[in-house]
C-alpha positions as CSV (number, residue, x, y, z in Angstrom):
1,M,61.6,92.6,-84.2
2,S,65.3,91.7,-84.4
3,V,66.8,88.5,-82.9
4,K,68.6,88.9,-79.6
5,P,71.9,87.2,-80.3
6,V,72.7,84.2,-78.0
7,A,76.3,84.0,-76.9
8,I,77.5,80.4,-77.2
9,H,80.3,79.4,-74.8
10,K,83.6,78.1,-76.0
11,D,82.4,74.5,-75.5
12,K,79.3,75.2,-77.6
13,E,76.9,75.3,-74.6
14,L,74.2,77.9,-74.4
15,P,73.8,80.3,-71.4
16,V,71.7,78.7,-68.6
17,E,69.4,81.8,-68.5
18,Y,68.6,81.1,-72.2
19,L,67.9,77.4,-71.5
20,R,65.6,78.3,-68.6
21,E,63.6,80.5,-71.1
22,C,63.3,77.5,-73.4
23,F,62.6,74.6,-71.0
24,S,61.0,73.4,-67.8
25,Y,62.6,70.4,-66.2
26,E,61.0,67.8,-64.0
27,P,63.8,66.2,-62.0
28,E,61.7,63.2,-60.8
29,T,60.9,62.1,-64.4
30,G,63.9,63.6,-66.2
31,V,61.6,65.2,-68.9
32,L,62.5,68.6,-70.4
33,T,59.4,70.3,-71.7
34,W,59.4,73.2,-74.2
35,K,58.1,76.4,-72.8
36,S,56.4,79.0,-74.9
37,R,59.5,80.9,-76.0
38,P,59.7,84.6,-76.2
39,E,59.7,86.5,-79.5
40,H,63.3,87.5,-79.2
41,H,64.4,83.8,-79.6
42,F,63.2,84.0,-83.3
43,S,64.1,86.0,-86.3
44,H,60.4,86.7,-87.1
45,S,57.8,87.2,-84.4
46,S,55.4,85.1,-86.5
47,R,57.6,82.0,-85.9
48,A,57.0,82.2,-82.2
49,D,53.3,83.0,-82.4
50,G,52.2,80.8,-85.3
51,G,55.0,78.3,-85.6
52,F,57.2,77.0,-82.9
53,N,55.2,77.8,-79.9
54,K,51.9,76.4,-81.4
55,R,53.6,73.2,-82.4
56,F,56.0,72.6,-79.5
57,A,55.2,74.6,-76.3
58,G,54.1,72.1,-73.6
59,K,55.6,69.1,-75.3
60,A,58.5,67.0,-74.3
61,A,61.7,68.1,-76.0
62,G,64.3,65.8,-77.6
63,S,64.9,62.9,-80.0
64,V,66.9,59.8,-79.6
65,M,70.1,60.0,-81.6
66,A,72.1,57.1,-83.1
67,R,74.2,56.7,-80.0
68,G,71.1,56.3,-77.8
69,Y,71.2,59.7,-76.0
70,L,68.4,62.3,-76.2
71,W,69.4,65.4,-78.0
72,I,67.7,68.7,-78.7
73,T,68.4,71.1,-81.5
74,L,68.6,74.6,-80.3
75,C,70.1,77.6,-82.1
76,G,70.8,75.3,-85.1
77,K,73.0,73.0,-83.1
78,P,72.4,69.6,-81.3
79,H,72.8,69.6,-77.5
80,F,72.6,66.6,-75.2
81,A,69.4,66.7,-73.1
82,H,71.2,65.4,-70.0
83,R,73.6,68.4,-70.1
84,I,70.7,70.8,-70.5
85,A,68.8,69.0,-67.7
86,W,71.8,69.4,-65.4
87,A,72.3,73.0,-66.3
88,V,68.6,73.9,-65.8
89,Y,68.5,72.1,-62.5
90,Y,71.8,73.2,-60.9
91,G,72.1,76.6,-62.7
92,E,75.4,75.7,-64.3
93,Y,76.9,73.2,-66.6
94,P,78.7,70.2,-65.1
95,D,82.5,70.5,-64.9
96,G,83.1,67.2,-66.5
97,V,81.3,64.2,-68.0
98,I,77.8,63.2,-66.9
99,D,77.3,59.4,-66.4
100,H,73.8,57.8,-66.5
101,S,74.2,55.7,-63.4
102,N,71.8,53.0,-64.5
103,G,73.2,52.9,-68.0
104,V,69.9,54.1,-69.6
105,K,71.0,56.9,-71.9
106,T,67.5,58.4,-72.1
107,D,66.9,58.4,-68.3
108,N,67.6,62.0,-67.5
109,R,66.2,62.0,-63.9
110,I,68.5,64.1,-61.8
111,S,69.1,61.2,-59.4
112,N,70.4,59.2,-62.4
113,L,72.9,61.9,-63.6
114,V,76.3,61.6,-61.9
115,L,79.2,63.9,-62.5
116,S,82.2,61.9,-63.4
117,T,85.5,61.9,-65.3
118,P,86.0,60.2,-68.6
119,G,87.9,57.4,-66.8
120,E,85.1,56.9,-64.3
121,N,82.5,57.0,-67.1
122,S,84.3,54.2,-69.0
123,R,83.9,52.0,-65.9
124,N,80.1,52.0,-66.3
125,Q,79.6,50.7,-69.9
126,K,77.2,48.3,-71.4
127,L,78.3,45.0,-72.9
128,R,79.2,45.6,-76.5
129,V,77.0,43.9,-79.1
130,N,80.1,42.2,-80.7
131,N,81.2,40.6,-77.4
132,K,81.2,36.8,-77.7
133,S,82.0,35.7,-74.2
134,G,79.1,37.6,-72.4
135,Q,81.6,39.3,-70.1
136,M,83.6,42.5,-70.8
137,G,87.3,41.9,-70.8
138,V,87.1,38.1,-71.3
139,F,87.7,36.4,-74.6
140,Q,88.5,32.9,-75.8
141,R,91.8,32.4,-77.5
142,K,91.5,30.8,-81.0
143,D,94.8,29.0,-80.8
144,N,94.2,26.9,-77.7
145,G,90.5,27.5,-76.7
146,R,91.5,28.9,-73.2
147,F,90.0,32.1,-71.8
148,R,92.1,35.3,-71.4
149,C,91.0,38.3,-69.4
150,F,92.2,41.9,-69.0
151,I,91.1,45.2,-67.5
152,Q,91.8,48.9,-68.1
153,G,93.4,50.4,-65.0
154,D,95.7,53.3,-64.4
155,G,95.4,54.3,-68.1
156,K,96.6,51.1,-69.5
157,R,95.5,47.5,-70.3
158,I,96.4,45.0,-67.6
159,W,96.4,41.4,-68.5
160,L,94.9,39.2,-65.7
161,G,95.8,35.8,-67.0
162,T,94.7,32.8,-69.1
163,Y,92.3,30.2,-67.7
164,D,90.9,26.8,-68.6
165,T,87.3,27.8,-68.0
166,I,85.2,30.9,-68.7
167,E,84.0,30.9,-65.1
168,E,87.5,31.2,-63.8
169,A,88.3,34.1,-66.2
170,I,85.0,35.9,-65.3
171,S,85.7,35.5,-61.6
172,V,89.2,37.0,-61.9
173,R,87.8,39.9,-64.0
174,K,85.0,40.6,-61.5
175,E,87.6,40.8,-58.7
176,A,89.7,43.2,-60.7
177,E,86.6,45.4,-61.4
178,K,86.1,45.8,-57.7
179,R,89.8,46.6,-57.1
180,F,89.8,49.2,-59.9
181,G,86.6,50.8,-58.8
182,Y,84.3,49.8,-61.7
183,H,80.6,50.5,-61.4
184,E,78.5,47.6,-60.3
185,N,76.5,47.9,-63.5
186,H,79.6,47.7,-65.8
187,G,79.1,45.2,-68.5
188,R,75.3,44.7,-68.0
């Protein structure tokens, strides 16, 4: 049997119909489960009958990648599980970036997946591991020991001032986060 070619969209995403042949999705848990895939997904029918389907059908799909997201290899290419979940659930790919509202990159419950822009997504980040102050956008100056803070807004870095205490700098930064529409979980 010959393989039915799968057309990959310009943005390297597979057709939703194909995804629905591959996965079932549980929106309350966020788990994508491999279905028993049809023979036309494989170059040899024995791969479906004796290989892939026996090993994977009925099991959760995906592995955690280095950046912390779940990804799934399909048609020889990696795909983000959250984008597949969205497409299977809604019947189309998101027109934009998907943000994990609670910041947990492996939590693909539909209630945790929020359509956003790259700018909105950047306002819901975890605290970086190399952050020394414990607060995003706040750092201690080496020359005088005072605390300086800034925020990204309107596409540029905005300096918010220099303060004697870290508490003052954090307070000013938190107010700026509210003003610029940062997510309440930003910097967690």
